[in-house]
SEPAVEX-435414 format. One record per residue (C-alpha): residue in three letters; x, y, z. Coordinates in steps of 0.25 Angstrom, whole numbers, padded with zeros to 4 digits, always signed. Layout:
! residues N
alaXYZ ...
//
This chain:
! residues 227
met+0214-0324+0018 ser+0208-0338+0020 arg+0194-0340+0015 glu+0190-0343+0029 arg+0195-0330+0034 leu+0188-0323+0023 ala+0175-0330+0025 met+0175-0327+0040 ser+0178-0312+0037 ala+0167-0311+0027 gly+0157-0319+0035 val+0156-0331+0025 ser+0160-0345+0025 ala+0173-0350+0020 ser+0166-0360+0011 tyr+0159-0348+0005 val+0172-0341+0002 thr+0176-0354-0005 his+0164-0354-0014 leu+0167-0340-0018 glu+0181-0343-0021 trp+0177-0355-0030 gly+0166-0347-0037 asp+0154-0355-0031 arg+0147-0343-0026 asp+0144-0334-0038 his+0136-0323-0031 pro+0141-0320-0016 ala+0133-0310-0009 arg+0138-0295-0008 ala+0140-0296+0007 val+0149-0308+0005 val+0157-0301-0006 glu+0158-0289+0002 ala+0163-0296+0015 leu+0173-0304+0007 ala+0178-0291+0001 asp+0179-0284+0014 cys+0187-0296+0020 leu+0197-0296+0008 asp+0198-0281+0009 arg+0203-0282+0023 ala+0213-0293+0020 arg+0219-0285+0008 thr+0212-0272+0003 leu+0204-0275-0010 arg+0206-0266-0021 val+0194-0260-0027 thr+0195-0268-0040 glu+0196-0281-0031 arg+0184-0278-0024 arg+0176-0275-0036 his+0181-0288-0043 leu+0176-0296-0031 phe+0162-0290-0032 asp+0162-0292-0047 leu+0166-0306-0045 ala+0155-0308-0035 gly+0145-0302-0045 ile+0141-0291-0035 pro+0141-0276-0038 ile+0148-0266-0029 ala+0136-0260-0021 ala+0142-0247-0016 thr+0136-0235-0023 pro+0147-0226-0027 thr+0147-0211-0026 ile+0149-0202-0038 gly+0163-0198-0033 gln+0167-0212-0032 leu+0162-0215-0046 arg+0169-0203-0052 ala+0182-0207-0045 gly+0181-0221-0051 ile+0180-0216-0065 gly+0193-0208-0064 asp+0198-0194-0068 asp+0203-0199-0082 ala+0190-0206-0085 leu+0183-0193-0082 arg+0192-0184-0090 ser+0190-0194-0102 leu+0175-0190-0103 asp+0179-0178-0111 ala+0187-0187-0121 his+0173-0191-0126 arg+0173-0181-0136 gly+0161-0187-0144 gly+0151-0182-0134 met+0146-0184-0119 ala+0152-0193-0109 gly+0151-0195-0094 tyr+0152-0204-0082 phe+0140-0208-0074 asp+0136-0218-0063 ser+0125-0228-0062 arg+0116-0218-0055 gly+0117-0208-0066 asn+0127-0199-0058 ile+0136-0191-0067 leu+0151-0194-0064 ala+0157-0186-0076 leu+0153-0179-0089 asn+0161-0174-0101 ser+0159-0160-0106 ala+0150-0164-0117 ala+0141-0171-0108 arg+0140-0159-0099 thr+0136-0150-0111 met+0126-0160-0117 leu+0120-0164-0103 pro+0118-0150-0096 gly+0114-0152-0081 leu+0121-0166-0080 cys+0134-0165-0072 glu+0144-0173-0064 gly+0138-0177-0051 gly+0124-0176-0057 asn+0115-0187-0060 gly+0110-0191-0074 phe+0096-0196-0070 his+0093-0183-0062 trp+0098-0175-0074 leu+0090-0182-0084 phe+0077-0182-0076 gly+0078-0170-0067 asp+0086-0159-0075 gln+0078-0152-0086 leu+0091-0150-0094 ala+0091-0165-0096 arg+0078-0164-0103 gln+0082-0152-0112 val+0095-0159-0117 val+0091-0174-0118 val+0081-0173-0130 asn+0077-0188-0128 trp+0075-0187-0113 asp+0065-0198-0112 asp+0073-0208-0119 val+0086-0205-0111 ala+0078-0205-0098 arg+0072-0218-0101 met+0086-0224-0104 ser+0092-0218-0092 val+0082-0224-0082 ser+0082-0238-0088 gly+0097-0237-0088 leu+0097-0233-0073 arg+0089-0246-0070 gly+0099-0254-0076 arg+0111-0248-0069 ile+0104-0250-0056 gly+0104-0265-0058 ala+0118-0265-0064 val+0125-0257-0053 gly+0118-0263-0041 gln+0109-0257-0031 ala+0115-0251-0018 gly+0105-0240-0015 trp+0108-0230-0026 pro+0096-0234-0035 glu+0086-0231-0025 arg+0092-0217-0022 leu+0094-0214-0037 leu+0080-0218-0040 gly+0074-0211-0028 glu+0080-0198-0034 leu+0076-0201-0048 gly+0062-0204-0044 thr+0059-0189-0043 tyr+0059-0189-0058 pro+0045-0193-0064 glu+0051-0197-0077 phe+0062-0206-0070 cys+0051-0213-0062 ala+0043-0216-0075 leu+0055-0221-0082 trp+0060-0229-0070 gly+0046-0235-0069 glu+0047-0241-0083 gly+0057-0251-0078 glu+0066-0251-0090 val+0081-0255-0088 thr+0092-0253-0098 phe+0107-0255-0098 pro+0112-0245-0108 thr+0126-0243-0113 gly+0122-0236-0126 leu+0110-0227-0127 ser+0102-0221-0138 pro+0106-0207-0142 ile+0102-0197-0132 arg+0098-0184-0139 leu+0103-0171-0132 arg+0100-0157-0135 asp+0113-0150-0135 pro+0112-0139-0125 val+0121-0129-0133 thr+0115-0131-0147 gly+0102-0136-0144 arg+0103-0147-0154 ser+0100-0162-0151 val+0111-0172-0151 asp+0110-0187-0151 val+0120-0193-0141 thr+0123-0208-0141 val+0127-0212-0127 gln+0135-0224-0123 val+0136-0228-0108 phe+0147-0237-0102 asp+0150-0242-0089 val+0163-0238-0082 asp+0170-0248-0073 val+0173-0240-0060 val+0180-0251-0052 asp+0174-0249-0038 his+0160-0245-0043 pro+0157-0254-0055 gly+0145-0251-0063 trp+0143-0237-0058 val+0150-0228-0068 arg+0146-0226-0083 ile+0150-0217-0094 phe+0142-0212-0105 leu+0147-0207-0119 gly+0138-0199-0128 thr+0141-0196-0143 
//
């Protein structure tokens, strides 16, 4: 495809395409990149990895907000089954909105009331079971809210933050913590103290959080491992 044809189809000038080719335009607008991708896709279907790479090179996050089903499918069945291989303790996948994608048996036992398809923030602030099992609830709530603020900026804003914050705004404790304006980018957290629902004993759980690269939904999926 000639750059003239590509430019005409995308609604930009041929000289602009040349600047992009030579790296003279570091930050093209999202609308331009989407138009170029659509034109290229009509000429020869772009693979998901190619489209993702194009947006990565342009420094533009993919804006579409994925569903829970799309994110679970992106993880894959083998990765979901591997959660129970984490025999040291709790493990699970969740998304940037706090939606639970999968939990292993230890997590389901130690975090009663939290389940696949549920939301960790709603559980923490709205389920009395959370206050019963999370001994250091105040610390965990503060870390969770400041971490959410960081994720909103990192993943991009396509309408979902307003919806989620509107839901969580019904919890006075959440509103108070959000109003403090703190932001964190946690990968490792201080120990969370849980009350074992079976024995009643308190257990310190050290939790690490890692990003999981799902090709067509970058930045959306995370995994936690607790020992």
